[in-house]
C-alpha positions, 0 to 999 in steps of 0.5 A, spaced: 499 499 500 502 506 498 505 510 505 500 516 503 494 511 503 495 509 511 494 517 511 488 521 512 491 526 515 497 530 513 499 536 517 506 539 513 509 545 518 503 548 519 503 554 523 499 559 527 498 565 531 492 566 535 494 573 540 500 570 544 499 563 543 502 560 537 501 554 534 505 547 530 503 542 527 507 536 523 505 530 522 499 525 520 494 522 522 492 514 520 485 514 517 480 509 519 483 509 526 480 513 532 485 518 535 484 521 541 486 528 542 489 530 549 493 534 553 492 540 558 487 546 556 488 551 552 494 547 549 491 547 541 486 541 541 481 545 539 485 549 534 487 542 532 480 540 529 479 547 527 484 547 523 483 541 520 476 542 518 478 549 516 475 554 520 482 556 521 487 557 516 494 556 518 499 562 517 503 557 513 503 550 511 498 545 508 493 541 510 492 534 506 486 529 507 486 522 503 493 525 499 488 532 498 491 539 500 486 542 503 489 548 505 485 552 501 477 549 502 472 552 505 469 547 511 464 545 507 468 543 501 472 539 506 470 530 507 470 532 514 464 533 519 466 536 526 461 536 533 463 541 537 463 543 544 457 547 544 453 544 539 452 549 534 444 548 533 441 553 529 436 556 535 430 557 531 430 551 526 427 545 530 431 538 530 430 535 524 430 541 520 438 542 524 439 534 521 437 535 514 441 541 513 447 536 514 446 533 508 444 539 504 444 546 506 437 547 502 434 541 504 432 537 498 432 530 501 430 524 499 425 519 502 432 515 504 435 522 507 429 522 511 428 516 513 435 516 515 435 523 519 429 520 524 433 514 525 439 517 527 436 521 532 433 514 535 440 511 535 443 517 540 435 516 544 432 523 541 426 519 537 420 523 536 423 529 537 424 532 530 419 537 531 424 540 537 426 546 538 434 546 541 432 550 546 427 546 549 432 541 550 437 539 555 445 540 554 446 533 554 440 533 549 443 538 544 450 534 544 446 528 542 443 531 536 449 535 534 452 528 534 446 525 530 447 531 525 454 528 523 452 521 523 447 523 517 453 527 514 457 521 512 463 523 511 469 519 511 473 524 517 470 525 524 472 531 528 469 531 536 471 536 540 468 533 547 462 531 544 461 527 551 462 532 556 455 535 557 452 529 558 450 524 565 454 518 566 449 514 565 448 517 557 455 518 557 456 511 557 451 509 552 454 515 547 461 511 547 459 504 546 455 508 540 461 511 538 464 505 538 460 501 534 458 506 528 466 507 528 466 499 527 461 500 521 463 505 518 471 505 519 472 513 519 477 517 521 475 519 527 479 525 531 476 525 539 478 531 544 478 529 550 479 531 558 478 523 560 483 517 559 478 512 560 476 515 553 482 513 551 482 506 554 475 504 551 476 508 545 483 510 541 487 507 537 492 512 537 493 518 540 496 526 540 499 529 546 498 536 545 502 541 549 503 547 548 501 548 541 506 543 539 505 535 538 509 532 544 506 524 543 503 521 536 503 514 538 499 508 538 495 507 545 499 502 548 505 506 547 501 512 550 500 509 555 507 507 558 510 513 558 510 515 565 517 519 563 513 526 561 510 528 568 504 532 563 501 525 560 502 522 568 498 529 570 493 527 565 493 519 567 493 521 574 493 514 579 487 510 576 491 504 574 488 503 566 487 497 563 491 497 556 487 493 552 484 495 545 477 498 542 
């Protein structure tokens, strides 16, 4: 297999200055894998996702997805879905429309598309919520709706910015299992920003640890969990003895 075929995402000497914060990303992420993106608050995890999705443009360097240079492309032109921390739903539109916009911006939906929307809502535990407005939902329900919108887009790259943060423990566990099942079905390339080491153990194949705007470690999960020599990684993992097993 050509080397490029195994790279879903390649960041070539990408640099970005945001105020006083400088970011430098260089390296590749494997296709068809779940990569956990972790590190201290403010280290650049969300900025990395925004660069890949096109919501931030680098000052220099380039970004490739599946071998295509997407640096100059708008977010809608990239083969990427992004679930934000704030779920990014349109407050004046019901959930069916919010999710349908993920399929077609003019809501030109086929019967199959409409069924897919209802199926996605059912999969995230929001069956029958098609006519509900985002303002009538809890924070966790809004996040699940945003997740449903990402499901119907069927893009080969899925970027998730702490998608479980607003969920209670029981629902969080169910959504973690759902994401694992969906990856098994689709083999999409998934980048998951998380502050929870349990997500690394349960979901990740690879781990990208970011510190002060740069990648400190980009490694398979097993290698990452063994890096107790690095204080930043020890601080992230804490004292809990995590089981070292693949998802």
